[in-house]
C-alpha positions as CSV (number, residue, x, y, z in Angstrom):
1,X,-2.0,-6.8,18.5
2,X,-1.4,-9.8,20.8
3,X,1.8,-12.1,19.8
4,X,0.3,-15.6,18.5
5,X,2.2,-18.6,20.6
6,X,5.5,-18.9,18.8
7,X,5.4,-22.6,17.1
8,X,8.4,-25.3,17.8
9,X,8.4,-25.5,13.4
10,X,7.5,-23.4,10.1
11,X,3.8,-24.5,9.5
12,X,5.1,-23.3,5.4
13,X,8.1,-25.4,5.7
14,X,5.7,-28.3,6.5
15,X,3.5,-27.8,4.3
16,X,6.2,-27.5,1.6
17,X,7.0,-31.1,2.3
18,X,4.0,-32.2,2.3
19,X,3.1,-30.6,-1.1
20,X,6.4,-32.4,-2.6
21,X,5.2,-35.8,-1.3
22,X,2.0,-35.4,-2.5
23,X,2.6,-33.4,-5.8
24,X,6.1,-32.7,-6.4
25,X,8.1,-29.4,-5.4
26,X,6.7,-26.4,-6.2
27,X,8.8,-23.2,-4.9
28,X,5.8,-21.2,-6.0
29,X,3.3,-22.8,-3.6
30,X,5.6,-21.9,-0.4
31,X,6.4,-18.6,-2.1
32,X,2.9,-17.0,-2.1
33,X,1.9,-18.6,1.4
34,X,5.2,-16.9,2.3
35,X,3.8,-13.7,1.0
36,X,0.0,-14.4,2.0
37,X,1.3,-14.8,5.5
38,X,3.8,-12.2,5.6
39,X,0.6,-9.5,4.2
40,X,-1.4,-10.8,7.7
41,X,1.4,-9.6,9.6
42,X,2.1,-6.5,8.1
43,X,-1.9,-5.2,7.6
44,X,-2.0,-5.8,11.2
45,X,0.9,-4.0,12.3
46,X,0.2,-1.3,9.9
47,X,-3.7,-1.6,11.3
48,X,-2.8,-0.9,15.2
49,X,-0.7,2.6,14.3
50,X,-3.5,3.6,12.1
51,X,-6.5,2.4,14.1
52,X,-6.4,5.4,16.9
53,X,-6.4,8.0,13.7
54,X,-9.2,5.9,12.2
55,X,-7.3,5.3,9.4
56,X,-7.5,2.4,7.3
57,X,-4.3,1.5,4.8
58,X,-6.4,2.6,2.3
59,X,-7.6,6.0,3.8
60,X,-3.8,6.4,4.4
61,X,-3.1,5.7,0.9
62,X,-5.4,8.0,-0.5
63,X,-4.4,10.9,2.2
64,X,-0.9,10.6,1.3
65,X,-1.8,10.6,-2.2
66,X,-3.8,13.8,-2.3
67,X,-0.6,15.3,0.1
68,X,1.6,14.8,-2.9
69,X,-0.4,16.1,-5.4
70,X,0.9,19.8,-5.9
71,X,-2.5,21.7,-5.0
72,X,-3.9,18.8,-2.8
73,X,-6.9,17.6,-4.2
74,X,-7.0,15.3,-7.7
75,X,-10.1,13.8,-9.3
76,X,-11.7,11.0,-8.1
77,X,-10.9,9.1,-11.3
78,X,-7.1,9.6,-11.0
79,X,-7.3,8.7,-7.4
80,X,-8.2,5.7,-8.3
81,X,-5.5,5.3,-11.1
82,X,-2.8,5.9,-8.7
83,X,-4.0,3.6,-6.5
84,X,-5.0,0.7,-8.7
85,X,-8.5,0.5,-7.3
86,X,-12.3,0.7,-8.7
87,X,-14.1,3.1,-8.3
88,X,-16.2,2.0,-6.1
89,X,-13.3,1.8,-3.5
90,X,-12.7,5.2,-4.2
91,X,-16.1,6.2,-3.8
92,X,-16.1,4.7,-0.6
93,X,-12.8,6.0,0.9
94,X,-13.1,9.5,-0.1
95,X,-17.1,9.3,1.5
96,X,-15.4,8.1,4.7
97,X,-12.5,10.3,4.9
98,X,-14.9,12.8,4.4
99,X,-17.0,12.0,6.7
100,X,-14.2,12.2,9.1
101,X,-13.3,15.5,8.2
102,X,-9.7,15.0,6.8
103,X,-11.1,15.7,2.9
104,X,-13.3,17.8,1.3
105,X,-15.5,16.6,-2.3
106,X,-16.1,19.4,-4.8
107,X,-17.2,19.5,-8.6
108,X,-14.0,19.4,-10.8
109,X,-14.4,23.0,-12.8
110,X,-12.3,21.0,-15.7
111,X,-15.2,18.2,-15.4
112,X,-18.8,18.7,-15.3
113,X,-19.5,15.3,-14.2
114,X,-16.3,14.7,-12.4
115,X,-15.4,15.4,-8.3
116,X,-12.1,16.3,-6.8
117,X,-10.8,15.3,-3.4
118,X,-9.5,17.9,-1.2
119,X,-7.2,17.7,1.7
120,X,-8.1,19.4,4.8
121,X,-5.7,20.9,7.1
122,X,-6.9,17.6,9.8
123,X,-6.5,15.5,6.7
124,X,-2.5,16.6,6.5
125,X,-2.2,16.7,10.5
126,X,-3.5,13.0,10.5
127,X,-1.0,12.5,7.2
128,X,2.2,14.1,9.3
129,X,1.1,12.0,12.6
130,X,0.5,8.3,11.1
131,X,3.7,8.8,9.0
132,X,5.9,9.3,11.7
133,X,4.5,6.3,13.7
134,X,4.7,4.6,10.7
135,X,8.1,5.6,9.4
136,X,9.4,4.9,13.5
137,X,7.9,1.2,13.3
138,X,9.5,0.8,9.4
139,X,5.5,0.3,7.9
140,X,6.3,-3.4,10.0
141,X,9.3,-4.2,8.0
142,X,11.7,-3.7,10.9
143,X,13.3,-7.1,10.2
144,X,14.7,-6.3,7.3
145,X,17.7,-3.4,6.4
146,X,17.2,-1.1,3.6
147,X,18.8,-3.2,1.6
148,X,16.3,-5.8,2.3
149,X,13.4,-3.8,1.7
150,X,14.8,-2.8,-1.8
151,X,15.6,-6.7,-2.3
152,X,11.7,-7.1,-1.5
153,X,10.5,-3.8,-4.1
154,X,13.1,-5.7,-6.7
155,X,11.6,-9.2,-6.4
156,X,8.3,-8.2,-6.5
157,X,8.4,-5.3,-9.5
158,X,8.2,-7.8,-12.5
159,X,5.0,-9.7,-11.0
160,X,3.3,-6.0,-10.7
161,X,4.5,-5.5,-14.1
162,X,3.4,-8.8,-15.6
163,X,-0.6,-8.1,-13.8
164,X,-0.3,-4.7,-16.0
165,X,0.4,-2.0,-12.5
166,X,2.1,-0.4,-15.5
167,X,4.4,-0.4,-18.1
168,X,8.1,-1.4,-17.5
169,X,10.5,1.6,-17.9
170,X,14.3,0.9,-18.7
171,X,14.9,4.6,-16.6
172,X,12.4,3.0,-13.9
173,X,14.7,2.2,-11.6
174,X,18.1,3.0,-10.6
175,X,21.8,1.0,-10.9
176,X,20.1,-0.6,-7.8
177,X,16.8,-1.2,-8.6
178,X,15.4,1.2,-6.4
179,X,11.9,2.9,-7.4
180,X,12.5,6.4,-9.7
181,X,9.4,8.2,-9.0
182,X,7.3,10.7,-11.6
183,X,6.5,13.4,-9.6
184,X,3.8,14.3,-11.9
185,X,0.4,15.1,-10.8
186,X,-1.2,14.8,-14.4
C-alpha cells in the first residue's frame, strides 16, 4: 500500500480550528472525523493482507464465524444476525465464498426454506493463513499496546449499545472492560 505524503500539520486539528471559529467547539466532529480516517487506514492495511487470498474483511469475518461454530456451519439468517448485516449482504458474501470453494451451501434440514453455509477444508486453511498474518500485523493497530486496544473497545461499546447492536448486560465485560464472549452457537 503506498504511503501518503506526510503533511506538516494535522488536517483534522486544522478543521477543528476552522469549525470552532465558525460554529463553536464541537468535539464530536473531530471524533467522528478521526474515526472515519482511522477506518480508512485500517481497512487499507487489512485489505492488503487479505487481497492475496481473494478475501475482503466481510468474507474473512464470515469464514471466522463459521470456524467458531460447533459444526462449522450456520444458517444464513444466523450469519447475518451475528455479523450485523442485511440478508442480501450475507447472500452476496456467502455466494462469493462458495464460488471460491471456501464454503458450501446446502438446504437446512431443520428449516425447509433455510440455507446453511458450511466452511470447507480450503476455507479453514484460508482462515488459518490470513489470521496468522492479521495477528502478526495486529489488525493494523500496532500503534497501540494491548491496553490501548482495550480502551478503544471500551470507548466504542456505548455507541454500539446505543445503536441497538446488543443489549448491555452487567456481566458482559470483565473488570478491565474487556469483552466476555458468549460461546453459544444457537
